[in-house]
Every structure is written in structure tokens, then in C-alpha cells.
N, C-alpha and C positions, 0 to 999 in steps of 0.2 A: 453350455447352460449358466445364466449369471446367477449365482446365490448371493441374496442381500444380508448383509450383518445388521446388526441391531441400529447401529450408527447411521447405516445405509437407508433403513427405512424410516430413522427419523429423519433424514433429508428428502426423501419422498413425501412424507407428512408435510414437511414445510413447503415443497415446491406446491404440494396440493392447496394450501394456503394462498400461496402466491397468485395461482391461476384467478383469484377473487379480486387482484388487483387492477384497478383501471389502465387501459391501454393507453400507453402514451402518444404512441405512433406506429403506422405502419407504411411500408413503401414497398411496392411491387415491381419499382422501376421500368415501369411501362408508361408512364404519364409524363411526356415531356416536359410539361409546365410545371409539375410537382416533386418527380423523382429526383433526389440528389440535392432538393434546396433546402433541406434540414441538416444534410451533412456539413463539417467543418473542412474537409479536404486539405487537412493540414501538412501532410507529407505524404508523397507518391503519384501525384496528379491523377486522383480519382475520375474516373467518366462512367457514363452509360455505355452499353454495347449492346444495343438490340434486346433492351428488356431485362440484362444484368448489369452488375455495376463492379467493377476492379480498379485496380491500380494500373497505369502505364509504366509507371516510373518504380518499381517498388524497391525499397533498401531495408536493410537491418543495421544500419549506422547512425541513429537510431532507427527502430524497426518503423515499416510504412502506418501511416496512423490516419484516420478520418474518424470525427467524432459526432455523438448527438448531441444536443446542448443542455443537458441536465445534468445536475450534482445529484445522483440516486444513493439510497442505501440499501435496502431489499428490492431485488430486481427479478425479472425473468425476460430474457432475450432469446428470441428463436429466429433462424433462417435456413435458406437452403444455398448450398454452395454445391455450383456448377462447375463440372472438371476439378473436381477437390484434388489437390496437390500439395501445397505449401503456403499457410495463411492462418487466420484465428480472428479471436474476438478479445478486445480489450475488456477489462471490468475493473470500476472504481480507479479508472485511468485520471491523472491531474489534465488540465486544461491543454498542456502541451505535449503530452503522451510520452513522458519519460520516467513516470512514476504509477506504479498500479499492478494489476494481474493481467498477465497475458496467458489466454487458452490458446494453446497452438494444435492445428491439426497439419501433419506434415506428412506425408510420404507414407499414408497408410496408419500413422500413430497420433495417439492425442495425449498431449502432456501440458504441464503450467510452468510459467516463467514469473518469479518475481521481480519485476522492473523497479530499478533502483539506479535514477539519473541517467535512463538509457540503457542500463547493463542489464542481461536478461540472466546472467549467472548461469546454473546447472537445471538441467530438465527435471521437472518434479513430478513423481507419481505417473510414469509414463505408461500409456497402454498400447501396446503394438498390436497389428493387423486388423486394425478397427475397420478400415474402409479401403475399398479399392481404388488407388489411384485413377482419376480420369472420370471417376462416376460422380453422381449427384447424390449429395448427402443431406439431411436435415440435422442440424446441430440446435441443442437447447443448452443454455448456460443458466445456472441458477444460483443467486447469491443470497443467503439469509444470514446475516449478521457477519461473522467472520468465516463462514462456511461456505465453500464453492462446489457447486456439482455441476458435470458435464454429461450431457446425453447424446447420443447419435442414431439417428433413425429409431428413435424411442427407447434405447436402452442407456441406463447409466454405466458409464465405463471409467470414469476416473473422478475423484474428490479431492479437497485441498482445504487445508485452513491459513487463513493469512489475517493479521490482525493491525497490520501498519496502516491500513488505508480503510477507515470507516465507510466513507462515500467516495462517489467520483463519477466519471463519465462512463458511458457504453461507447465503444469504438471497433473499427475493424481494421484487419492486419493482413496484408497480401504480400506473399514474395514472388509470385509466379505470372508473369503475363505470357502470351493472352489468357491462359487458362487460370483457374482458381476465382471463379467470380462469384457475387452473392445475389441472391435473388428473394423475394417475399419476407420480408423482415417485420417481426413482430416484437415492441418493446412494452413490457409494462413494469411498473416499479413504483417506489416511493422517493417522491422528493425529499433530498435534505432540506432543514429549515430554510425558509427565505429564498428556496431557488426552485419555484416549480413553476414558474411562467409558462403561458402558453405561447404557441407560434402562430401566426396567421400570414397566408400565403396566397397571392391571387395570381394566377400565371399569368393573363392576359386580358385585354381589353374586348369591347364589341363594337362592332358597326352596324348601325340599324338603319334600316330603309324609312322613308316616310310612312308613318301611320303604323308601323310595324315595331315589334319588340325584341329585345336580347337579353340573356342572362349572365350575369358574372359571377363564377363559382368560386367560393374560398374554400383550402383546406386548410382545417385548423388541427394543429397538434399539441398536447399538453395534459396536466393533470385534470379531473374530475370536477365539475361546477364552473366550467367555461361559459362567459356570456358572450354574445357576439352582436355587434352592430356595424354598420355602416356609415361611413360620412363622406361627405362631397367637399371639395375645396372652393371656399367664397372667390368667383369670378373676378371680382373688384377688389380683393385682398389676398394675393398670392401667399400661401403658406398658413391661412386662417381655416381650419376644418371643423364643420359644423355636422352634427347628428344629422341624418336624415329622418324624416316621420313617413309614415305610411302614406301613400297618395301622392296627389299632384303637388309639385314644386313650381309655382309661380317663375321664380326667377331662373329656373330651367328650361320651361315648357315641356317637362316631362313628367310621368307619373311612375314611383318607386315602389316597388311590392316585396316583401319579405326582408325588410329593414332588419330585422333582428333573427336572421337565418342565415347560413351559410351560402345561400343561393339568392341572389338579388335580380329581380325582374326589372328591366328597364324599359317602359312603353314610350316610343317617340310623341311627342304631343302635336305634332304638325302633319298635316297632308302633302301630297306631293304638289309641288308649286306654291304651296303657300312660304309663310315666314319659315326663316330657317332658324331654328334654335342652336346655341353655342354648345360645342364638344363640352363634356364633365369630366373632370379628375376625380376618381372615386377611389377609397380606399376602405380594407375591412380591419376593425379593431376587435381583439379578443382579450378578454380579461377576465381574471379571478381573484380571490382574496391575496394572491400573493404577486399578481403585477399585471401588466397588461403589455401587448403588443401591435404594432400596426403594421399592415403590408405595404409593400412597396405599392405606390399609387399606379392605377391603369386608367385608360379613356375610355368613356364610353363617346363615340362619334355619331353624331346624327347626321345621315346623310341626305343632300339635297334632292338627290332621287336615285333610282337603281336600275340601271341599264342592263343590267345582268337578269333580264325577265324570265329566263328559262331555268335559272338559278343552277347552272353548270359550273359556275366558278369563273368564267370567260365572258367578257363583254367582245362580241363580234355580231357577224350576219347572221348566225344563227337565232340571236335574241330578236332581230327584225323579222326572220322568217317566223319565230314562234308569236311574235305580236299578231303580225298579219292574219295568220292561222286565229287567233283568237278574237280579233275585230270582226273576222267573217264569221262569227258562231260556231268556230269549231272548239275542240276539247282546251281545257285549260288545267293540266295536271300541276303546275307549281301554283294555283290558285291565286294568280297575279289581278292586280284590279289592271283592266284594259286601258282606262282613261290614263295615260301615262302623262299627259301634257295638263291634267286637271282642270280643264275647261268645262266639264261637265256633260261632254260629249265622247260617245264612243265611235271614232271615225278614223279618216284616212290622215288626219290632222295628228292625229297619236304616232301612228307609223313613222310620219315625216319628222315628228319630234325626236323619236327615236334613232331615227338615222343619222340626224344631226349630232344627237349626243355620243351615239357610237363612232362617228367621225371626228369626235375630239371638239364639238361646238359646245359642250357645256349642258348643264340640266336646262330645261323649259323652264 
């Protein structure tokens, strides 16, 4: 049974207060476009492994380090460790991962290191027999002022006091490969003055069939009060970005919905066989009183036609068979417009146009 001292109870009260802090980021490491995008991967060659995150080339000279991009004071960091063996969490680290506090979970024990110029020094306040090597455990680290607390599976196991680093980054340490990987990251915290900028990330663009739509999704991380807006690059002036407005844009022949949200709906303004609008380069901008961040540009591609009429991801004879059935009055589970050549009639000419397209003849 764990007995809490007066100091430990004060730390628990501080932790409860921290729970009210805004979430800066989460990462479940199962989104190929987003997972790992925020992490610096400074040392250790960190990669995704089927829904978890770990270092392929761990080192201790200096210790492996991948960090999140914020300078924080008070904070709360949670994660799952899958196959727990030897690793840990950096707290109040500098940008190079050489100075700070390192919470270590190694071979069943949990303890602290005061990192100074990459040197770990002695283990501090070591708690033994905390977890079984190879198991999955939940770690929670809390920093309040110069007080540090570590929880494993909901239990407070060790505390520490360190005054030399009033703020810094949160990072991960890993000294076992292929074991000891991380999952289900949650970071809450207070950004140091002038360093609470958001991060915007858009994983990939969209390809849109004539008369159809596609959605671009932005992931935003950062402190509260973040505003989002989407921008398009001026086709005639590369490098010039303009804010989108809700509705149709004559210059692109497309309609944009949700221009101030994380999800941007792009509706093609052309019908199949009609004039073909140019592709559009788009990006998401996230901003708050501390600053702004632009995502990498992605492309909204407007297709001249969509020969994958059965929507199975392949362009082949199955599409021709599907269209023959629909033209003949059969079922249309994909909900396509059977007038493939856009001549106003649904007939054998549509099938012939699709056969030509599937054979490499281009769109009608």
C-alpha cells in the first residue's frame, strides 16, 4: 500500500490543478500522415512501428532524444509504454537534449537523472520493482515549479526537486530496440513567455472527380485560442498566398466550405467533359497571440474524368462491366453519373468512351 506524506499530497493537489491546463497535443501513432510529425527526432532515428513509436538506433552518449516543439513551465505528460524495458521521458530539456531532467523507467525501476551537458550523473530517488519488464505500463509525469512527480499505472512512485531548469521541452528516451515503444501521448502544459505557437499539419492533398468534392483535414497542436484559416497560392504569382473566403472562387472554378475550420471541403466546379480547372495549391494557417504556423502546401487535384466508376481503387475491365450494367438500368451502388462522356445521353456511347479511357485513350 502507498502512504502519502504531506508533501506528496501537495503534489497531488498540484497535479489536479494541471489537469485543467489545455491539451497542447495528442498522438496515438496510428495516423500515418500525422503521427510523429510534431517530434524532432534529434537522436536515435525514431520511427513508427505499427501504431507505436520508438528509436531504431538508441544511444546513451548522450541519451536518445526526440522532443516536442514547445518551451514549457508547468506541465503534465502521459503515455503508454509498450514492452516496457529501458527508456524514459525528458522534462524541461534544452533544444539539444543535453540539459534537463530525465525520468528513467529501466528494468522495472523508476528514477531521475539531472542531465548536465549530456552527463546523467547518479540515479536519484530510485523506486524498484515498479513494473514487469516487457509489460505495457502507463506513465504520467507532472512538473509544477521545481517539483517533479512520476506515476506508473496511476500510482505515485517517485518525486524529485530541481531548480536549474525553470522551463524546457518534453521529449522521449529509448534504450531498447525493438522493445520499449511509446503510444497514446497526451501533453498538457503552460508555454513559457513568447513560445506557445501552434503547429499546423496537413498530411495529404485530394483528387476530385468532376462535379464531386473532397476534404482536406488539418491537425492543429498548440495552446488555447488558436484560430484557423485556409489559404490558396495565386496561380499567376507563385509564392503569393491569399486567404480563402467561403463559397465559390472564380479563379479556380471551385467552391470552398469551412475556410476557418480544420476541415476544408473542396467542391469541383466542373462537370465531366466540361472545362477543366487547374489544380490548386492549399495550406492551413494556425495562429494565436503568440504567433502563427503554416502547414506544408498540398494539392487539390481536379480530375478531367473518373474512369474508376465502380470506385474499387482500380481502373480496369470491371469498371466497363459496371457501367454497362448501370446504362442498362441495373443497380448503381457507387452512385455514379452514367453519362460518362457528358453528352446529355445515357447510352452505348458512354460505354465506348469509358473503354477508350481505360485503354489509355484519355478522358472524353
